[in-house]
Every structure is written in C-alpha cells, then in structure tokens.
N, C-alpha and C positions, 0 to 999 in steps of 0.2 A: 843650408837648413840644418837646424840642430836635430840630432837623433840620439836615442839611447844606444850606447855600445857597452855590452857586458864585458868586464875585464876578466879574461880567462887566465888562470895561473898555471903555467906548465910545470912538469916534473922538475925541470932544471931549477926553477925558482924555489920550489919546495925543498930541493936538495940544499940550495944555498942557505935557505932559512934554517934548515936543520943543522948545517955546519956552523952557523953563527946565530945562536939562540937570541942574542940581543937585537937582531934585525927583525922587525915586524913587517908583515906584508901590509900594504895600504888597504884600508877599508873601502869596499865599493859602496856606492850610494844605497844599494839594496841591503847590504850588511849593516850599514849605519842606521837605516830606517828601522830594521827589525830590532836592533839593539836598543834604539831610542824608545820604541814602543814598549819594549819589555821593561826598561827602566822606569818609564812613566807609570805603568801598571803597578810596579812594586811600590812606588812612592804614594800612589793613590790608595792602595790597600792598607798601607801603614797607617794612614789617617782615617781609614774607614770610608773612603770616597771612591767613586763619586756617589753622592746621595741623589737618587732619582725618583721623581714622582711616578704615579700611575699615568696611563695614557689619558691626558685631559682633552675632552671633546667639547665641541660647541654646545652651549646650553646646559652643560653639567655644572654642578656647584663647585666653587673653588675648594682646593684641598690644602690643608695646613702643611707647611714646609719648614723644617727646622734644621739648622746646621751648627754643630759644635765648632767654635772658632778658636778655642784655646790652642796656642802654639802655631796658628795659621797666619802667614804674612800677607797672603793675597786671597781674596774671595773671587772665584771665577764662576759666574752664572751662565749656564748654557741652556738655550732652547733649541730643541730638535724637532723636525717635522715628524708627524705621526705616520703610521702604516698606510693611511689613505692617500699619501702622496701630496696632500695639500700643503702649500707653503704660505698661503695667504691666511695666516692663522690667528693674528691678533693676540699673541701670547703675552700675558701680563703677570708680573711679580707684584701682586696687590698687597697693600698694607705692609710692604717690605721695610724692615727696620733692623738696625744693628744694636745689640745690647752690650752695655759696658759692665765691668766687674761690679760696680756699685748698684746695678739694677736699672739705671737710667738708660734711655735709648735715644737714637736719632733716626729719623726717616731716611731711607736709602735715597730718596729723590732730593735730599738736601745736601748730599755730598757728591763730589765729582768722580766719575770713573776715569781711569787712565787709558782705557782702550775699549773700543766697541766695534762690533761688526754685526750687521743684521741681514736677514734674507731679503728685506724690502724696506726702503726708507731708513730714517734715523730713529734711535730710541726716543720715545715720548714720555714725558714726565707728567703724571697726574691727569693726563688726558688720553682719550683713545685716538685712533688713527685720524678721526675726523675732527679732533679738538673738542669733542664733547666729553661728558663725564664717563669715567670707567664704570661699567656695569657688567657683572658676571652673574649669569642665571638670575637676573632681576635684582641683584644686590648692588647698591651703589658704593663705590670706594672713593674716598677723598684723596688717598695716596696710592701711588703705584708707578711702576716702570714698565712700559710696553716695549717688548723687544721681539720682533718677528723671527721665527725660525728660518733658516738655521742661524742663530745669533749667539754672540758671546759678549758678556760685560765683565770687565776686570776692575775690581776695587782694591786699592792699597789699604791695608788695615793698620799697619804700624803698631801692632800689639795693643790697640786700644779696646778691642771688643772680644767678647767671649762667646757670643751666640748670634745667629742670624735667624730671623723669623719672618715668614711671609705666608700669604695665601695665593696659590697659583691657579690660573685658569684662563679661559678664552673669553675675551670681551664679546658682549652680545652683538656688537656691530658686525662680527664675522658671520658669514653665511654657513660655512661648513668646515671651519678651521679645527685643527687639533694639534697637539704638541706634547712632547715630554719636557720636563724641567729638571735640570741637574745642577749640582754645585760641586766644586772641587778646589784643590789647592795648587793646581798646575796652570801656568799661563801658556797655553798651546801656541800662541802667536810668537812668543820668544823662542820656543823650541823650533818652530818652523823656520824662523829667521836664521837660526844657527845652521840648520841643514841647508838652507839656500846659500848661505855664505860659503859652505864647503862644496856644495854640488849645484851651482846655479843653473846649468843647462839641464841636468837631470830633473831637478825639482820643477823647473819651468814646464818640462814635458809632462811630468806627473800631474801637475795642476790642470793640464788639458783634460785628463781622464777622471780626476777626482774632483767632485763638485765643491767640497769644502775641506781644505787642507788641515785646518785646525781640528775639525771633527775627526778627520782621518787619523791624525797622530795620537789622539787619545782613545781611539776605539779599541776595545779589549779583544777583538777577534778579527777574522779575515773577511768579514762581510763587505766592507767597503772596497777592499782590493778585488774581491770576487765580482762585485757589481761593476767596477771600473773595467775589468777584463772583459766581462760580458758586453759592455757598451762598445768597446773598441772592436771586438770580434764581430759584432752586429753590423759594423760598417764595411766589413770585408765582402767582396763579391763572392768568394767561396769560403764558407765558414767551417766546413766539416772537420778538417784536421785540427784546427785550433780549438774548436768546441770540444773535441774528444780529449785533448790535452787538459783543458779546464775541468772536465768531468773527473779525470784521474786525480787531479789536485784536490778536488772536493772531498775525496775519500781519505786524504791524509789526516791522521789523528793528532799529530803534534802541531799546535797552533803556530808556533814560530816557523817551523818548516813549511807549513801551508802558506803563511804570509810571504815567505821568501820565494816560494815557487810561483805564487800568483804574480809577484812583482817581476820575476824573470819573464813570465809569459806576457805580462803587460808590456814590458820592454820590447819584446820581440813582435808582438801584435801591433804596437804603435809603429814600429819600424816598417812593417809590411804595409800598414795602412798609408803611411806617408809615401812609400814607394808607389803604391797603387794610385794615389792621387796625382803624383808627378807623371806616371806613365799615361794617365788619361790625357795629358797634354803632349805626349810624344807623337807628334805628327811628322813622320819622316818626309812626307811629300813637301810640307812647308819648310822643313830644314833644307831639303834639296833646292827649293826655289830661292831660299835666302842665300844659299851657297852660290847658286848660279848668278845671282845679282851681285853679291859681294866680290866674286872673282873678277869682275870687270873693273873693280877699283884698283887704282895704282897702289902697289905695295902690299896687296892682299897675298898672303902666303898660301898659294894653292897646294904646293907640295906638302905642306904641314897638315892642312885640313882635309884634303881629298881622301887620304887613307882612313881618317876618322869617320868620314861620311860613309865609305864603303863598309867599314866594320859596323857602323850603326845600322845599315840596311841588313847586314847578315844577322845581327842580334835580334832585330825586330822580326825577321822572317822566322828565326828559331823559336821565338815566343818566350813569354815570361810566366806561364801558368804555374810553373813549379814553385813560385814564391808562396803559393797558398797551401803547399804541403811541406813547407820547411826545407826545401831543397837549397842548400847553400850555393850551388853553382848557379841556379836560376836567380837567386838574390844577387850574387856577384855580377851576373850578366846584366841585370836590371840597373844596378848601380853604374856599371860601365857605360851602358847606353845613355843614361841620363847625364853622366859626366861628359861624354862625347858631344851630345847635343849642346850642352852648356858651352863647351870649348869652341865648337864651330860657330855658334851664333855670336859669341863674344870676340870672334876673330875680326869683326868689322873694323876697318881702319879708322873709323871715326873715334874709336876708343884708344888710339895710339897715344894721344897726348891729352885727351879730355879729362877734366875733373868735374866733380859734382859738389855743389854747395847744398846742404840740407839742414833741417832742424832735427836734432836727435833727442829722444826722450828715453831715459833709463828707467824701465818699469819692473825689472827683476822678473820673478816667476809669473807675474800677471800679464806679461807682454803679449802672449798669444790670445788672451781674452779681452784685450784693451778695446774700448770703444772711444768715440770722439772726445768725450770729456777728459779721458786720460791722456790725450794728445793735445790738450790745451785749447780746444775749441768748444763751441756750444754743442749741446746735446741734440737740439732740434733745428730743422731748417727754416723755421719761422723766426728764429732769434738770431742774434749776432754776437760779436765777441764780448759785449758787455754782460751777457748771460753765462759766460764761461767761468770756470772755477778760478779764483784769484789766489794763487799760491800753492805751495806744497809740491812743486815740480822739481825734477832733476833734469833740466833741459839745457841744450847748448846748440850753437851753430857750428857745424863741422865742415871740413873739406875732405871729400873722399877721393882717393887716388889709387893707382894700381888696380884698375877696375876688373882686370882679367884674372888676377891672382888673389893673393891674400890681401884683401882691401885694407889700405892704410887710412887711418883716421887722424886728422889734425884739428884740434879745437881752435876755432876762430874767436868765439866769444861765448861766455857763460854768465847769465844773470847771477847777481849775488843775493837777490831777494826772494828766490824760489819761484820766480815768475815763469810762465810758459813762454814759448816763442811761436808766433804764428804770422801768416801773411807774408812770407819771404818774397821779395822782389829784387832780382839782380839788376844792378845798374848796367846800361848797355856798354859802358866802358869796361865792365868786367872786373872792377877793382873794389867794389863795395856792394853791400846788400842792405835793403830796407826791410823792416819787420815791425810787428806790434809787440809791445812788452809793457808790463806794469811799471809805473813810477814808484818812488818810495812811499807815496801817499795812496797806493793801490788803485790809481786811475790808469786806464789804458792810454798809451801815447805811441806815436810813430818814432822809431829809432833807426839809426844807421850805424853799421860797423864796417870797417875796412877789412878786406880779406887777408891782409898781412897780419891781422891781429893787433894793430897798434892802438885800437881804442874804439869806443862806442859813444855816441852822442844822440840826444833827442833832436829830431828834425823840426818839430813843431813846438813852439813856445806859446803858452797861453796861461794867464794867471787866474782865469775863472775856475773856482774850486769845484764846480759841478759839471764841467765839460770834459768829455773823453774823446779820443781819436784812435782809429785803428783802420786796418784794411786799406793801406795807402798805396799810391803808385807814383812813379816819377813822371813829370812832363818834360819834353825836350828843352824847354827854356829855363829849367831849374826850379820851377814851381812844383807844388805837390797837390794831388787830389787825395782826399781821405774821407772815410765815413765817420760821422760823429752823431752824438745824441743832441745836437744843437737845437732840434725842434722840441725837446722836452716832452716827447710823446711816448705812449706805451701801446703795445699791440692790443687792439680791442677785444679779440676773442679769448684772451687769457687775462682779462681784467687789468690790462696795463702792466702786468708783472714783468714782461720782457720789453726792454727799451727799444724804440724805433731808431734806426740810423739813417740819416740823410747825408748827402755829400757836400763837402766844402772845398774851396780852392784856397791854398795858403802859399804865401810868398816868403821864403826864408830871409830874403834880403831886407825887407822892411817890416816883416812880421804882420803883414796885413792878411785878413781872412774874409772871404765872402761865401755865403751859402749858395749852393748851386741847385739843389732840388728841394721841393717842398711837399713831399708825398706823405699821405696819411700813414703809410707803412713803409717797410724797410727798403733800402738799396744795399746791394752787395757787390763786391769784386770789381771795382773799377780797374780798367787796364787800357793801354794805348793801342789803338789799331794801327795798321800800316799806313793808313791815310791821315793819321794825326788826330782822329776823333777818339773820344772816350767811349768804350763799350762797358756796359754794366748790367746787372740784373735788377729789375724793379718788381716789387710786389704790387701787382696791378689790382688793387682792391676795388676799383671802380669799373673793371672790365666785365663782360658778360659772364665769365666764369667765376667772378667774384674772388673769394679768398684762395682758390686753388691755383691761381694764375701768377707765376713768377716768370716774366718774359724778358727777353734780351733787348735792351735799349742802346741807343748811341746818341752822342751830342758833341758839339764843339767844346773845347776845353773851358770856354767861358760860360757854358751852360746854355747857349743858344742852339737853335735847331735840334731840340730834344725830341726824338721820335723813336718808334719801334723799329728794331732791326729784324727780329725774328720772334714768332710765337703769338703775336697779337691775334686774338679771336680764335686761336687753335685750342682744342681740348687736349691735344697731346703733341709734344710733351708739355706738361703743365708747369714744370720747374726746370730751369737750366742754370747751373752755377759754374763758377770758376772758369769762365771762358778764356781762351787764349787765341789770338789771331794766327792764322796759318801763313807762313812766309810766302811772299809773292802774290798775295791776293788782297784786294781792297776791303772785302767784307766777309770772306770765309773765316770760320772759326771752329774750334773744337771745345766742347764743354761737357759737363757732367749732368745727366738727366736724372731727376729725382722726383718721386711722388710727394704729394702733400703729407706732412707729418713724418717724413723720412728722417 
C-alpha cells in the first residue's frame, strides 16, 4: 500500500550541501507543491487574474463578465461551488463570446475546448442539463455553455482574441444551485500533470484527500489544505492530538508556511488513518488459525514463521493506541505487526511456484477513486460490455510473479488501440487466456493471447457490421460460448439505450454460430461447471420479482435443458454475478451478490 513518507534531511546532508554549494537537495513533494502554488499566484497577479464573479445564486439575474485577453494564450474558465455546498448548480456561461481585434466576435459554443472537467456530466452547448432552452431568472439565452461546478474549460486562443464577454448565472432548471465563475490564464491540469510525473505516489494519495486537484493548485490560500486535513482527522478514532496540531497551524501568519505545515500534517494523518484501517483487520486469532493450518503443509517453514507469530501476539497485546498521539514507537510497532501478518499469511506453500494472470489498468493519481468504468466495464449492473467506454485506456494483460516479495510484472499483451481488457478466462491448459477487447472498428470481440507473449488473435470471426461479442468462455471441445447483441434488443426500462446481450455458440473450425438464448433482457458471465454444463446469470424479467431478479441458470452447451440453478422465486439475493464453480462439486459455486442498480 502506498503511503506518504516525509523526507527528513539530517545535519550530515546539510553539511555536505554546505561543503559543495553546487549540490542541491532534492525537493520533497510538499516543497514542490508550495513552490508551484506560489509561482502560479505570481503569474495570475501579473495578468490581473483570476477574475471572479460574485456568488451567483439560483433565480438571481445573470451578471456581466469580461476578461481582457491581450497577451493571453489560453482562456481557462472555472466554475466553483458556492458556500451552500451545493454541487448540482447548473452554472452557465451565457452569451459567451470571444472578441477579435477588429471588433468582430465568435460565440464560445462554436469553437472547441481542448480540455474540460465538470462536477457532474459533460459540458452542454446552448441547452440546459435537460436539453431545454437556457433560462436564467426568466431570461432566455440562445447561446451558452453549461459547466457544473467544480468545472474547468480550457480554450486555446492562439493570439486571435482581445476580449471575452459573457453573462454568468444559474439556469432556472436548478432547484437551489449556486456557483462562483472565474477566468484565468493558467491551465491547472497541465501543472497537476507535471507534479504527478514527479511524485506519482504522493499525488495519488493527495488526491484521496483533496476533492479537486486543479482547484487546489490554483487556490491562493490554505483553505483547501485545511479542509483536507480536517476531513482526514475526522476519520480517526481518536482525533484530539491531531486536531490540536491543526489548530496551531491555523494561527500561522505566513501563508506558504501554513500550507507547508498543513501538507505535512495531512501526510502524517493519512498515514495514521491507513494504519488504523489495516489494524481493523488485524485478527491475530485468524492468523493463528491460518498458521496452524499451513504448518501441516509439506515444505511450510515453521521455524521461519512461528517467531513472527509470537512477536505479532506480543505487539497486539502491547497495543497501538499511541499512534493517535504521534508516538513514533507505536507507529513503528503497528507497521511491524502488519508486516508480520502479511509475511505469515503469504507463507502458504501454494505461493511457492504460482503466478497470477491479471488485467492491469494504469490510472495515475485517480487510481484510488476509480469506479467500474475506469476499469473497462459498464457502470451499471443492468447493462453489459456494450455500454462500457470505448477507448482511452492504458490497459494490458500481465503476469505477476514473486508474490511474497517485490512483485514482478511481465506484460503479456497490450492493445494498440486504447481498448480496455475485460472478461479474462484462463484456458485449462494454462498457456493462453481469452478476453474481450475492441476491434479496429470499435466493436467488441473475443480475443486470445498466449501467455508467452507470442501474439494475439480474434477467436470469433463474423463479418456482420453491427454484431458484437464479449464475455466469452471456452468449451472442452474447442467451441466458444459468448454473449452478443444478436437479438438487436434494448433494455426496456432505460428506453432501449443499453443493449441486451444473449448467448451464442461459436465453432472456430467452421465459423458456424448458433444463438442459445432468446431472453427479453440480458445474460451474463457464462462459465463451465464441473459437470460440463454452462452456468450463467439471467435477467429474469418474467419472474414474480420482475426486473429486480438476476438469477443463476444452467444448461447444456447446446442450449438444451435450460433451467434455474439458484435464486428462482427468491427475493434475496436478487442479483448474483461472476459465478465460479467450486472444485470437487457438481453444482456448488461462489459469486458476487449485488442489489438492483448497483
């Protein structure tokens, strides 16, 4: 697990730096952050920016907004949530236009922005969030750009314009929204990107505490740092010590010193919080039970792990409450206990030679906030792979080894078209893996890659331009079962906007294909049971529980004898996904239980 570690410089290092003036000490992430924020404020003030509106509230008249663009290369428009805390604000740059030196103008909605981020949804052009006319305090606007707070829009100017004019306000469709509108000449996303490149782990952890990194880097004071510290401290079981430290920092007069100290405290409080969360799972009784079971295994190193177990019991008895008062010994004891638990449990002889094949997604500083769409799958459990994002991923299939130590990663296959990778199925011979990936025409298909990295090929060939295939599984005779949009249906309760997937049987030898299921709504996750039948999830739209019911079905590979295996007529669990058969059983399985709309 990544953690912040402050870099302390000892007197010896200071002495070496003094003896050799040309040698500079390395900047910590905190020092780099404070310096960057200072430089940004200097650049903004030089151009008289940021220019900020008054607090615009729901039902108040739009306010004129003007920016001098002479000598400005980029126009950065920012919407920020108001003091009421509402983020569903419907903030609109109405009648926004760019003025050229000759006095002519172009509407902002007619040119492309090079970057955008919004607090909710995508920017809307000339329409409100419901695709109706933009209306602010009863006044209708033909032109406007809606950008929910906290939002940023960046427009390249290329020296063509001398002024920006707009009327800013909250669309009447909002119930209680409010926002501030600002303009500046700094692209905060590029600044953040540079910091991430230099300090990837630290910036990833900072993004857990700071809601909007772009807003943080351009903020002129320590208010965001203070709020981040307060939010982390609030998660601690004992807040007194770190709350007192935060109060002392609040009295600091120098803004840069204050920011520096808040970031140091944030760093430490984050570390304590992460230790606290891991300690919550430190069940020494369970570790003892695991040790007692593993020591029966041939080759298990009892002499190596038994002393660690005894030390773990000693540390647990001593307790770790001192972490909440900044006691370094208590923090060191907690780290040691967690480390020993890790070592003991990973002593399992099953890990002696095993490797893991996995899909890896490189997400940068957003990794710890990633939801399903960022990992290449659909956002909702009523949809399937066809509703997932198509492109923009940095994904690969990897082999993980040395599972007890510094885990080694070997790339097996990486798409060249920015596709995600999903639905990994390892062949039982252990030399290749099946997965879903986009073709060059952006359609989903079933692919296979050899684990030695010698190549990748599509497993299913079909020339129909509107058919897609995903979520496949191997059959013992070499054929493939996959999910497809072959029924050309859409989910009724979302007006058909999510495609329905039904299963097909495909034979790679003669390229023949036959449809296996004919359901009104989706099938998911086909997999082979130990008895040779196919187990899958069916959206049972005709059952008594109607659309809440996603039950486990099973059938012969040719589609015959299709019947319920588990969940028919039951109110709970109402959805079971990603089932896998348990070894040695004909019908037992493990799966993920989920509620409707999860």
